[in-house]
C-alpha positions in Angstrom: 2.4 25.8 -89.7 4.5 22.4 -89.5 7.0 22.1 -86.6 8.7 19.3 -88.5 12.0 21.1 -88.9 12.1 22.7 -85.5 15.4 21.0 -84.1 17.1 21.3 -87.3 17.2 24.9 -87.7 18.0 25.7 -83.7 21.1 27.4 -83.4 24.2 25.5 -81.7 25.7 26.5 -78.6 29.6 26.1 -78.4 30.7 26.0 -75.0 29.3 23.4 -72.3 28.9 25.8 -69.7 26.4 27.5 -72.0 23.8 24.7 -70.9 23.6 26.4 -67.5 21.9 29.6 -68.9 18.1 28.9 -69.4 18.1 31.7 -71.9 19.7 29.3 -74.6 16.9 27.1 -74.0 13.4 26.9 -76.2 10.2 25.1 -75.5 9.6 21.8 -77.8 6.3 22.4 -79.9 3.3 21.0 -77.8 2.4 18.9 -80.9 5.7 16.9 -80.2 6.2 13.4 -78.5 8.4 12.1 -76.0 9.6 8.7 -76.7 11.0 6.9 -73.6 12.8 3.5 -73.8 14.7 1.5 -70.8 15.6 -1.9 -69.9 13.1 -3.2 -67.0 15.3 -4.8 -64.3 18.3 -3.2 -66.1 20.2 -3.6 -62.7 19.7 -7.6 -62.5 21.0 -7.7 -66.0 23.9 -6.1 -65.2 24.4 -8.0 -62.0 24.2 -11.4 -64.6 26.5 -9.9 -66.6 24.7 -8.4 -69.8 25.6 -4.9 -69.0 26.8 -4.8 -72.9 23.7 -5.9 -74.0 21.6 -3.4 -71.9 24.0 -0.6 -73.6 23.6 -1.9 -76.9 19.8 -2.0 -76.9 19.5 1.4 -75.2 21.3 2.6 -78.5 19.2 0.4 -80.8 16.0 2.2 -79.8 17.6 5.7 -80.8 19.0 4.1 -84.4 15.2 2.6 -85.1 13.7 5.9 -84.7 16.7 7.8 -86.7 16.2 5.8 -89.4 12.8 6.7 -89.4 13.7 10.2 -90.6 16.1 9.3 -93.1 14.0 6.7 -94.8 10.9 9.1 -95.1 10.8 11.3 -98.4 11.5 14.8 -98.6 13.2 14.5 -95.2 16.1 15.9 -93.7 19.3 14.2 -95.0 20.9 14.0 -91.7 18.7 11.6 -89.5 20.5 13.1 -86.2 18.6 16.1 -86.6 16.1 14.6 -84.3 16.7 15.5 -80.5 17.8 12.6 -78.2 20.1 11.3 -75.1 21.5 7.9 -74.7 21.0 7.0 -71.3 23.0 3.9 -70.7 20.1 1.3 -70.1 17.7 3.4 -72.6 17.2 6.7 -74.3 15.1 9.5 -74.5 14.1 10.7 -78.2 11.6 13.8 -79.0 9.9 13.5 -82.5 7.4 15.6 -84.5 3.8 14.1 -84.9 4.5 13.0 -88.8 7.1 10.3 -87.0 4.4 8.7 -84.7 3.3 6.0 -86.5 6.8 4.9 -87.8 8.4 5.4 -84.8 6.0 3.4 -82.7 6.4 0.5 -85.7 9.9 0.5 -85.1 10.1 0.6 -81.4 7.6 -2.4 -81.8 10.1 -4.7 -83.6 13.2 -3.5 -81.3 11.3 -4.6 -78.2 10.8 -7.9 -80.1 14.0 -8.1 -80.9 15.2 -7.4 -77.3 13.1 -10.4 -75.9 14.0 -12.8 -78.6 17.6 -12.5 -78.7 18.4 -10.8 -75.3 15.9 -12.4 -73.2 15.3 -8.7 -72.0 12.1 -6.6 -71.6 12.5 -3.2 -73.3 9.9 -0.7 -71.9 8.7 1.7 -74.5 6.5 4.9 -73.7 5.5 7.7 -76.2 4.1 10.5 -74.1 3.0 14.2 -75.9 4.9 17.1 -74.9 1.4 18.4 -74.2 0.7 16.1 -71.4 4.0 17.3 -69.8 3.0 20.9 -70.3 -0.5 20.3 -68.7 1.0 18.8 -65.7 3.2 22.2 -65.1 6.3 20.8 -66.4 8.4 22.4 -69.5 10.1 20.6 -72.0 13.1 22.8 -73.2 16.0 22.0 -75.3 19.2 23.3 -76.6 21.4 22.1 -79.3 25.3 21.8 -78.4 28.2 21.4 -81.0 30.3 18.4 -80.1 31.8 18.3 -83.5 31.8 19.3 -87.0 30.0 15.7 -87.2 27.6 15.9 -84.0 25.6 18.3 -82.3 24.0 17.2 -79.0 20.8 17.7 -77.7 20.3 19.1 -74.0 17.2 19.4 -72.0 16.1 20.9 -69.0 12.3 22.2 -67.7 11.7 18.6 -65.9 9.0 17.3 -68.7 11.5 14.6 -69.6 12.0 13.2 -65.8 7.7 13.5 -65.5 7.5 11.6 -68.6 10.0 9.0 -67.4 8.3 8.5 -63.9 4.9 8.3 -65.9 5.6 5.7 -67.8 7.1 3.6 -64.9 3.9 4.3 -63.0 2.1 1.5 -63.0 -1.3 2.8 -62.4 -0.5 5.1 -65.6 1.5 3.4 -68.0 -1.3 1.7 -70.3 -2.2 5.0 -71.9 1.4 5.6 -73.0 3.2 2.5 -73.3 3.6 0.7 -76.5 3.6 -3.1 -76.6 4.8 -5.5 -79.0 3.3 -5.9 -82.3 4.2 -9.0 -83.9 2.8 -8.1 -87.1 5.6 -6.1 -87.5 8.9 -7.6 -88.2 10.9 -5.1 -90.1 13.0 -2.2 -88.5 16.0 -0.3 -89.8 19.1 -0.6 -87.5 21.6 0.6 -90.2 24.6 2.7 -88.6 24.1 0.8 -85.5 27.7 -0.7 -84.7 29.5 -2.6 -81.8 32.9 -2.6 -83.0 35.5 -1.7 -80.7 37.4 -3.2 -78.2 36.5 -2.0 -74.3 38.7 1.0 -73.6 41.0 1.0 -71.1 41.2 4.1 -68.7 44.5 6.3 -69.7 44.5 7.2 -65.7 43.5 3.9 -64.4 39.8 4.3 -63.8 36.3 5.5 -65.2 33.6 7.2 -63.4 29.9 7.2 -64.4 28.5 10.0 -62.6 25.1 11.4 -62.4 24.1 14.8 -60.6 20.8 16.5 -59.8 20.9 19.6 -58.3 17.9 20.2 -55.7 18.5 23.9 -54.8 15.4 26.0 -55.1 15.0 28.9 -57.8 16.0 28.6 -61.4 19.0 31.1 -60.4 20.4 28.9 -57.9 20.1 25.7 -60.0 21.8 27.2 -62.7 24.8 28.5 -60.5 24.9 25.3 -58.7 25.5 23.5 -61.9 28.2 25.6 -63.3 29.6 25.6 -60.0 29.9 21.4 -60.2 31.0 21.4 -64.0 33.7 24.3 -62.6 34.6 21.5 -59.8 35.4 18.6 -62.0 37.5 21.0 -64.5 39.5 21.8 -61.1 39.9 18.2 -60.0 40.6 16.8 -63.1 41.8 19.4 -65.3 41.2 20.3 -68.6 39.0 18.1 -71.0 41.8 16.8 -72.9 42.8 14.8 -69.5 39.4 13.4 -68.6 38.0 12.7 -71.4 37.4 8.9 -71.8 38.1 7.9 -75.3 41.8 8.6 -76.7 42.6 7.5 -80.3 45.3 5.4 -79.3 43.2 3.7 -77.0 41.0 2.8 -80.0 41.3 -0.9 -81.2 38.9 -2.9 -83.3 37.5 -6.2 -82.2 37.7 -9.5 -84.0 36.6 -11.5 -81.2 32.9 -13.6 -82.5 31.9 -13.3 -79.1 31.7 -9.4 -79.0 30.5 -8.9 -82.8 27.7 -11.3 -82.1 26.0 -8.8 -80.3 25.5 -6.5 -83.5 25.1 -9.4 -85.6 22.1 -10.1 -83.5 20.0 -7.2 -84.4 21.4 -6.7 -87.9 21.4 -9.7 -89.6 19.2 -10.5 -92.7 17.3 -12.8 -90.7 17.5 -15.0 -87.6 18.6 -17.9 -89.4 22.1 -19.2 -88.7 23.4 -19.1 -92.3 22.5 -15.4 -92.3 24.0 -14.6 -88.8 27.3 -16.3 -90.2 27.5 -14.3 -93.0 26.8 -10.9 -91.2 29.6 -12.0 -88.7 31.8 -12.7 -91.3 30.9 -9.3 -93.2 32.0 -7.1 -90.4 35.3 -9.0 -89.0 36.0 -8.4 -92.9 35.4 -4.7 -92.6 37.0 -4.9 -89.4 40.4 -6.2 -90.9 40.3 -3.8 -93.9 39.5 -0.8 -91.6 42.8 -1.9 -89.8 44.8 -1.7 -92.8 43.5 1.6 -93.9 44.1 3.3 -90.7 47.2 1.6 -90.1 48.6 2.9 -93.5 46.6 6.3 -93.2 45.2 5.7 -96.4 42.8 8.1 -98.0 39.9 6.5 -99.7 37.5 8.9 -101.6 36.6 11.7 -99.3 37.5 9.3 -96.1 41.1 10.0 -94.6 41.3 6.7 -92.6 44.7 8.0 -90.8 42.4 10.4 -89.1 39.4 8.3 -88.4 40.3 7.5 -84.7 40.1 11.4 -84.3 36.9 11.8 -86.0 35.4 8.9 -83.5 37.2 10.7 -80.5 35.5 13.8 -81.5 32.1 12.5 -82.2 31.9 10.8 -78.3 28.8 11.4 -76.3 30.5 11.6 -72.7 29.1 14.7 -71.0 25.4 15.7 -71.5 22.5 17.1 -69.7 18.9 15.9 -69.3 17.3 17.1 -66.4 20.6 15.9 -64.6 24.1 16.0 -65.5 25.6 13.0 -67.2 29.4 12.5 -67.3 31.9 9.5 -68.3 35.3 10.7 -66.9 38.6 8.9 -66.9 41.2 9.9 -63.9 42.6 8.8 -60.5 41.5 7.3 -57.4 42.5 10.6 -55.7 40.8 12.6 -58.2 37.4 10.5 -57.5 37.8 10.7 -53.5 38.4 14.5 -53.9 34.9 15.0 -56.5 33.3 12.3 -54.2 34.2 14.3 -51.1 32.8 17.6 -52.7 29.6 15.8 -53.9 29.0 14.4 -50.4 29.3 17.6 -48.8 27.0 19.7 -51.3 24.5 16.3 -50.8 24.8 16.7 -46.8 23.9 20.5 -47.3 20.7 19.7 -49.1 22.0 21.1 -52.4 22.0 17.6 -54.7 21.7 14.3 -55.3 24.4 12.1 -57.0 25.3 8.7 -58.1 28.9 7.4 -59.2 29.9 4.0 -60.7 33.5 3.3 -60.7 35.2 1.1 -63.5 38.3 0.1 -65.0 37.2 0.3 -68.5 34.7 1.8 -70.4 32.4 0.4 -73.7 31.7 2.4 -76.9 28.3 1.9 -78.8 28.3 3.4 -82.1 26.0 5.2 -84.5 27.7 5.6 -88.0 25.7 6.9 -90.7 28.4 8.5 -92.8 32.1 7.6 -92.0 33.1 11.0 -92.9 30.4 12.6 -91.5 27.0 11.9 -89.4 27.9 9.9 -86.5 27.9 9.8 -82.6 29.5 7.3 -80.0 27.9 6.5 -76.7 30.3 5.7 -74.1 29.7 4.2 -70.8 31.5 2.8 -68.0 31.8 -1.2 -68.0 30.0 -3.5 -65.7 27.0 -1.0 -65.0 28.3 2.4 -65.5 25.1 4.8 -65.6 22.7 2.1 -64.6 24.3 1.6 -61.4 25.4 5.3 -60.8 21.4 5.7 -61.0 20.9 3.1 -58.3 23.1 5.3 -55.9 21.5 8.3 -57.2 17.8 6.9 -56.4 19.2 5.7 -52.9 20.2 9.3 -52.0 16.8 10.7 -53.6 15.1 8.3 -51.3 17.1 8.9 -48.1 16.4 12.7 -48.9 12.6 11.9 -49.2 12.7 10.2 -46.1 14.6 12.8 -44.2 11.6 15.4 -45.7 9.0 13.4 -44.9 10.3 13.4 -41.4 10.6 17.2 -41.2 7.1 17.7 -42.2 5.7 15.2 -39.6 7.8 17.1 -37.0 6.7 20.4 -38.2 2.8 19.1 -37.8 3.3 18.0 -34.2 5.1 21.6 -33.5 2.3 23.3 -35.1 -0.5 21.1 -33.1 1.2 22.5 -29.9 0.5 26.2 -28.2 3.6 28.4 -29.3 5.1 29.2 -25.8 8.3 31.2 -27.7 8.6 32.5 -31.4 9.8 29.8 -33.8 12.7 30.3 -35.5 13.0 31.2 -39.4 13.4 27.8 -41.2 14.1 27.6 -44.7 13.6 23.8 -45.8 14.1 22.1 -48.9 12.0 22.0 -51.9 11.0 18.6 -52.6 12.9 16.5 -55.3 9.5 16.6 -57.6 9.9 20.3 -57.8 13.8 20.4 -57.9 13.6 17.8 -61.0 12.0 20.8 -62.7 15.5 22.7 -62.8 15.4 26.0 -63.8 11.9 25.9 -65.5 10.1 29.2 -65.5 7.4 27.3 -63.8 9.3 27.4 -60.4 9.2 30.2 -58.2 12.3 32.0 -57.3 11.9 32.1 -53.6 11.4 29.2 -51.2 7.9 28.0 -50.1 6.3 29.4 -46.6 6.5 26.7 -43.9 2.4 26.6 -43.9 2.7 25.7 -47.8 5.5 22.7 -46.9 3.8 21.6 -43.8 0.7 20.7 -46.1 2.5 19.1 -48.7 3.3 15.5 -48.7 6.3 14.4 -50.7 5.4 12.5 -54.3 5.3 8.6 -53.4 6.7 7.9 -56.9 10.1 9.9 -56.1 10.2 7.4 -52.9 10.6 4.1 -54.2 13.0 2.8 -56.6 11.9 2.0 -60.0 14.1 -1.0 -61.2 
């Protein structure tokens, strides 16, 4: 039986808090594939001022794969009926076996574009879901309705985290890594747009937030994520208050410097002439769009007076893929309150987190239909999710060092003759198991001290990867 329409037939969740209930998730078919893309040394690229290029290439890989869906005969009409998540400097996409060859070819061309037009190395890997399952991880997905025009993919189980780490492991990547194929020269990037000015915060600043719970047991993890989401609401108020994109803050750009990024990827050819033609084309489209929105014109089925509201409704600013990711608009005082809470929970061993602050946000768009299928990826300026990930990894590394020290201490203690009863200790689980989230593969009880003392912390969670 074909599993191609597995995701398109999933029911949708209505509330973001529904993601904390593991019964809302279903296992991805074992014959599907996990596509992972990320920019190698993205932190260095961001520090050199290329953060917009990093974001654009992360979205570019999603568009390239989704267009292999819409270009296939007898495929679903909506290309977003393939699960994906945008990570700032890369993306994760799940595809059925029927798309494997097309997706591989498309991503190979995107790799070439990244190198030739932006001087960046786009790392691409395709890992079978069955490989993650064989390694005792789950790959589970749910579909969360964001607006009438966009339903977001949400993932748990640790399988995506495992696939990402597998791709970055120099000893294990050759089997799954995709390399540029210069015989492939054509890729469909229609729908990819980068035409809005940077967005100012209505409250003074944006935070790009990553949180990974490390509590042991599926119920504890679910409860902790629910607590974190509720704490954010308590500090920042209703969603309408902290949503990073507001219609009044949306303004089209006419700057060649900003529009040239889209031009490099979507011009008919690499020639200067075709690039200039494409640049003029999108400047003209922006001028027409500005006129239609200003005068609230209706053209065909599109109500241009309401178009900015359509964009706001389809923004992708809070998501979950083995960790919580959010871009939040707020004040410095609110950020300090949230940081205080997260730091307390971190010191108690319940979570690791990363947070990056900026005064503006940028938006990269996938628009397949002006009045329909579209999604607008939001990230904080000057680093956003990528630099937040750096902070998360530093805390993860510190947690790993503390864990290794604890294990060595327990071994030395166990080597000495017992002179008095030892206290009952409840050590934290290792982070590799924590990344499984509330997968059914996790035991709901803490491991015994004997089991813990025989384990080494996974080396690939100790070293940073960028």
